[in-house]
Each structure stands twice: as C-alpha cells, then as structure tokens.
C-alpha positions as CSV (number, residue, x, y, z in Angstrom):
1,M,-10.7,-21.3,51.5
2,P,-12.9,-19.1,50.2
3,A,-11.8,-15.2,49.8
4,P,-13.0,-13.2,52.7
5,S,-15.5,-10.6,52.1
6,Q,-14.7,-6.5,52.2
7,Q,-16.6,-6.8,55.7
8,E,-14.4,-9.2,57.1
9,R,-11.2,-8.1,55.4
10,E,-11.5,-5.0,57.5
11,Q,-12.2,-6.8,60.9
12,C,-8.9,-8.6,60.1
13,R,-7.5,-5.6,59.4
14,R,-8.3,-3.6,62.3
15,S,-7.3,-6.7,64.6
16,V,-4.1,-6.9,62.9
17,Q,-3.6,-3.2,63.1
18,L,-4.3,-3.3,67.3
19,L,-1.5,-6.0,67.4
20,D,0.6,-4.4,65.8
21,D,-0.1,-0.8,67.7
22,I,0.6,-3.1,71.3
23,A,3.9,-4.3,69.6
24,I,5.3,-1.3,68.7
25,G,4.1,0.5,71.9
26,A,5.5,-2.5,74.3
27,T,8.9,-3.6,75.5
28,D,10.9,-5.8,73.1
29,T,10.0,-8.7,75.1
30,R,6.1,-8.0,74.4
31,S,6.8,-7.4,70.7
32,W,8.2,-10.8,70.4
33,D,5.2,-12.8,72.2
34,L,4.7,-16.2,70.6
35,D,0.6,-15.6,70.8
36,A,0.7,-12.2,69.6
37,L,3.1,-13.2,66.5
38,M,1.1,-16.5,65.9
39,A,-2.3,-14.2,66.1
40,R,-1.0,-11.8,63.4
41,A,0.1,-15.0,61.2
42,H,-3.4,-16.1,61.2
43,F,-5.1,-12.8,60.4
44,Y,-2.8,-12.5,57.6
45,R,-3.7,-16.0,56.3
46,L,-7.4,-15.1,56.4
47,L,-6.7,-12.4,54.5
48,Q,-4.9,-14.4,52.1
49,E,-1.6,-12.6,52.2
50,Y,0.2,-15.8,52.8
51,S,4.1,-14.0,52.4
52,R,3.2,-11.7,55.1
53,A,1.5,-14.5,57.2
54,L,4.9,-16.8,56.6
55,N,7.1,-13.8,58.0
56,F,5.2,-13.8,61.0
57,L,5.3,-17.6,61.2
58,N,9.0,-17.8,60.8
59,Q,9.8,-15.0,63.6
60,A,7.4,-17.4,65.8
61,V,9.3,-20.4,64.8
62,A,12.8,-18.6,65.6
63,L,11.1,-17.5,69.0
64,Q,10.4,-21.3,69.9
65,S,10.4,-24.6,67.8
66,W,6.9,-25.2,68.8
67,I,5.0,-27.6,66.9
68,P,1.5,-25.8,66.2
69,A,4.0,-22.5,64.5
70,L,5.6,-25.4,62.6
71,L,2.6,-27.0,61.1
72,E,1.0,-23.5,60.4
73,K,4.1,-22.7,58.5
74,T,3.9,-26.0,56.7
75,E,0.3,-25.4,55.3
76,I,1.4,-21.8,54.2
77,L,4.5,-23.2,52.3
78,I,2.1,-25.6,50.8
79,I,0.0,-23.0,49.3
80,L,2.9,-21.0,48.1
81,G,4.2,-23.9,46.3
82,K,7.2,-24.2,48.2
83,W,7.3,-27.8,48.4
84,D,10.7,-28.4,49.4
85,Q,10.5,-26.4,52.6
86,A,7.4,-27.8,53.6
87,A,8.9,-31.1,53.5
88,E,11.6,-29.6,55.8
89,T,9.5,-28.6,58.2
90,I,7.5,-31.6,58.4
91,Q,10.4,-33.6,59.3
92,R,11.6,-30.4,62.0
93,V,7.7,-31.7,63.7
94,L,8.7,-35.0,63.0
95,H,11.9,-35.1,64.6
96,Q,10.3,-33.8,67.9
97,N,7.5,-36.1,67.9
98,E,7.4,-39.0,65.1
99,R,3.4,-39.6,66.2
100,T,2.4,-35.9,65.3
101,L,-0.8,-37.0,63.4
102,D,-1.1,-33.6,61.8
103,A,2.3,-33.5,60.7
104,L,2.0,-37.3,59.2
105,R,-1.1,-36.3,57.1
106,L,1.0,-33.0,55.6
107,S,3.9,-35.3,54.9
108,V,1.8,-38.1,53.4
109,L,0.2,-35.4,51.1
110,V,3.6,-33.8,50.0
111,R,4.6,-37.2,49.0
112,M,1.6,-37.8,47.1
113,T,1.6,-34.5,45.1
114,Q,5.5,-34.3,44.3
115,N,5.2,-38.2,42.9
116,S,7.8,-39.4,45.6
117,D,8.8,-42.9,45.9
118,E,6.0,-45.1,46.1
119,T,7.1,-47.3,48.5
120,A,8.4,-44.3,50.9
121,T,4.8,-43.3,50.4
122,I,3.0,-46.4,51.8
123,E,5.2,-46.4,54.4
124,E,3.9,-43.2,55.6
125,L,0.4,-44.0,55.3
126,H,1.0,-46.8,57.6
127,L,2.5,-44.3,60.0
128,M,-0.3,-42.3,59.7
129,F,-2.9,-45.2,59.9
130,K,-1.5,-45.9,63.4
131,S,-1.4,-43.0,64.5
132,M,-5.0,-42.1,63.7
133,E,-6.0,-45.5,65.1
134,R,-4.4,-44.7,68.2
135,Y,-5.5,-40.8,69.0
136,E,-8.6,-41.0,66.8
137,S,-10.0,-44.0,66.4
138,T,-13.5,-42.8,66.5
139,N,-13.4,-39.7,64.6
140,A,-15.3,-40.8,61.6
141,M,-15.4,-37.3,59.4
142,L,-11.6,-37.2,60.1
143,Y,-11.2,-40.8,58.3
144,F,-13.5,-39.3,55.6
145,Q,-11.8,-36.3,55.5
146,T,-8.5,-37.6,54.8
147,A,-9.5,-40.5,52.7
148,C,-11.2,-37.7,50.4
149,S,-8.3,-35.5,50.1
150,L,-5.8,-38.1,49.7
151,S,-7.9,-39.9,46.9
152,R,-8.0,-36.9,44.6
153,V,-4.1,-36.8,44.6
154,S,-3.0,-40.6,44.3
155,G,-2.4,-40.5,40.8
156,R,-4.6,-43.1,40.3
157,R,-2.0,-45.3,42.1
158,A,-3.6,-48.6,42.6
159,P,-1.6,-49.6,45.8
160,V,-2.0,-46.2,47.4
161,I,-5.8,-45.9,46.4
162,Q,-6.3,-49.3,48.3
163,L,-4.6,-48.1,51.3
164,V,-6.5,-45.0,51.3
165,M,-9.7,-46.8,50.5
166,T,-9.3,-48.4,54.3
167,L,-9.7,-44.8,55.7
168,C,-12.9,-44.5,54.1
169,K,-14.0,-48.1,54.9
170,R,-13.6,-47.0,58.5
171,A,-15.4,-44.0,58.4
172,V,-18.4,-46.2,57.0
173,D,-17.8,-48.5,59.8
174,L,-18.3,-46.0,62.2
175,D,-21.1,-44.3,60.7
176,P,-23.0,-46.5,58.2
177,T,-25.9,-44.4,57.3
178,N,-24.0,-41.5,56.1
179,A,-24.6,-41.4,52.6
180,E,-21.7,-39.1,52.0
181,Y,-19.3,-41.5,53.3
182,V,-20.6,-44.3,51.2
183,V,-20.6,-42.5,48.2
184,E,-16.9,-41.4,48.4
185,L,-16.2,-45.4,49.2
186,A,-18.3,-45.9,45.9
187,H,-15.8,-43.4,44.1
188,Q,-12.5,-44.9,45.1
189,K,-14.0,-48.4,44.1
190,A,-14.5,-47.0,40.6
191,M,-11.2,-45.2,40.8
192,L,-9.8,-48.6,41.0
193,G,-11.7,-49.9,38.2
194,D,-14.1,-52.2,40.2
195,Y,-17.4,-50.5,38.6
196,H,-19.7,-53.4,39.5
197,G,-18.7,-52.9,43.0
198,A,-18.8,-49.4,42.8
199,M,-22.4,-49.5,41.6
200,L,-23.9,-51.6,44.3
201,T,-22.2,-49.1,46.9
202,Y,-23.4,-46.2,45.2
203,R,-26.8,-47.8,45.4
204,E,-26.3,-48.3,48.9
205,A,-25.6,-44.6,49.5
206,G,-28.9,-43.9,47.6
207,R,-31.0,-46.2,49.9
208,N,-29.7,-44.2,52.5
209,D,-30.2,-41.1,51.3
210,E,-32.7,-40.7,48.8
211,A,-32.1,-37.3,47.5
212,N,-28.3,-37.7,47.3
213,L,-27.6,-36.6,43.7
214,A,-24.2,-37.8,43.8
215,A,-24.9,-41.2,44.6
216,L,-27.5,-41.2,41.2
217,Y,-24.8,-39.8,39.1
218,G,-22.3,-42.4,40.5
219,T,-24.8,-45.3,39.6
220,I,-25.0,-43.7,36.0
221,Y,-21.5,-43.6,35.6
222,C,-20.6,-47.2,36.4
223,Q,-23.8,-48.1,34.5
224,V,-21.9,-46.3,31.4
225,M,-18.4,-48.0,32.1
226,I,-20.0,-51.7,32.1
227,A,-22.2,-51.0,29.1
228,E,-25.6,-51.1,30.8
229,L,-26.4,-48.5,28.7
230,E,-30.6,-48.7,28.7
231,D,-30.5,-49.0,32.3
232,A,-28.4,-46.0,32.7
233,E,-30.9,-44.2,29.9
234,Q,-33.7,-44.9,32.4
235,Q,-31.9,-43.1,35.2
236,L,-31.2,-40.5,32.9
237,D,-34.7,-40.0,31.9
238,F,-35.7,-40.2,35.8
239,L,-32.9,-37.3,36.5
240,L,-34.8,-35.3,33.7
241,T,-38.0,-35.8,35.1
242,I,-36.8,-34.7,38.5
243,S,-35.3,-31.8,37.0
244,E,-38.4,-30.6,35.1
245,S,-40.3,-31.2,38.1
246,I,-38.2,-28.7,40.3
247,D,-38.3,-26.1,37.7
248,Q,-42.2,-25.8,37.8
249,S,-42.2,-25.7,41.4
250,A,-39.8,-22.8,41.4
251,Q,-42.2,-20.9,38.8
C-alpha cells in the first residue's frame, strides 16, 4: 500500500479524532462499539500506524470473535512480521468456518513464506482451490491476483508452482483476451523452466495486446534462455527503435 499523502493523513486523523471524541463522551457501551473499533483500526491502518491499528483490532476481537476483525488482525500481524501470531489468528477463523476463502488464502501465504512443510502447503492449496471454485468460480481477477501473489513466494518449488499455475490458467480461461493474465501464465511457465512453452504464451499475449511490453520482454528473455540469440537481438533492436521513436515524439 502506498504511503498516504499529507492531505490524506490529515483527513484520517480528523476522522479518528471524531471517533475518539464520541467514545470518550459516550457511555461505556458506546465506547466499545464494534463498528467504531473497526473504523478506528482501519483509519490507523491507512495511516500506516499498524501497532495502533492492532490495538483496536485486539479490542474488537475481545468484544466479539468476529471473522472480519480476525482477518484484518491477521493482515496487520503479517505486515508487522508477527508470523506465528498471524498463523494462530487464521486458525481461529478456520475453526469457525473452515471454508472461509480469505482465511485460506492468508493461511497459504503464511505457509509459503515461512517455508512450511510442502505437503501441508499443497493440501491447503487444494482446500483453497475448492473454496474458490465453490464461491468465486467466475472471478477471473481473483484467480489472477491469487496466482500472481503466491507464485512470487513459492520459492520456485515446482509442485507448488504447478498448482498455482492452475489458478492462472483458470483466469485465462475466463478472460482469454486479457494480455496481463496471459503474460502471468507465461511467467509461471518460465519459472518451471519451460522456456519454449513460455515463449509461445508470451507471443500469444503480444497478439492480444501489441503494446504490452511485458510480453515482448518475456519473449526476449526466453529466446536468450534457449539460445535463440539472433532472434533476441532482433527483438532488442526493435525495442530500441520504439524507444527512440517515443523520445522523438516527446520532444
């Protein structure tokens, strides 16, 4: 999340102050209102004052073991690098509802970043896939975002990447003309060392969107990896020509 501007910080601080004033001037019941606690936690998160946000989330959870509050607390704990506490909080959510999709996504993320047992990670990935198929079967963006984030923390473990890639394939199946999705699929193929397959997929992305530079960069990378150096040089010359043309147009 980008740092808030000074104006945004001031707006958040005024909003928090209003909530604090209401709590101070009200009865004890009002001051512990769940919505007010969640609002204050959210504002402090926007301000990137994560410890203060966590304090209000702890109060909210103490008031009621509410899944949205637990999920928000998990995300803050991850930001603060408190991985063990994050894992414990996720389990509280899954104990209430083992099919909570956001909790499953966070649980997989924690396992993958903390180098947990690969078998357990794969089992949790399967649970997450089933939950996504049940509740978000047509949400191409969710499949893409999940595949993209998890592939970056996969540690290039082939069995894990292969499973994550099924998410990306699902996104492409749902929206086959989206070049961004196709580029990501090509990237994951390259992570598995399938440079020929990745190059073909990058080219497919380029056909979907001729202005997509990521597809061109990916194609060149794969050509270098499979020693098609002359083709790669031609592509680089083409890139240089485009860059010079853009510079001249800007002048």
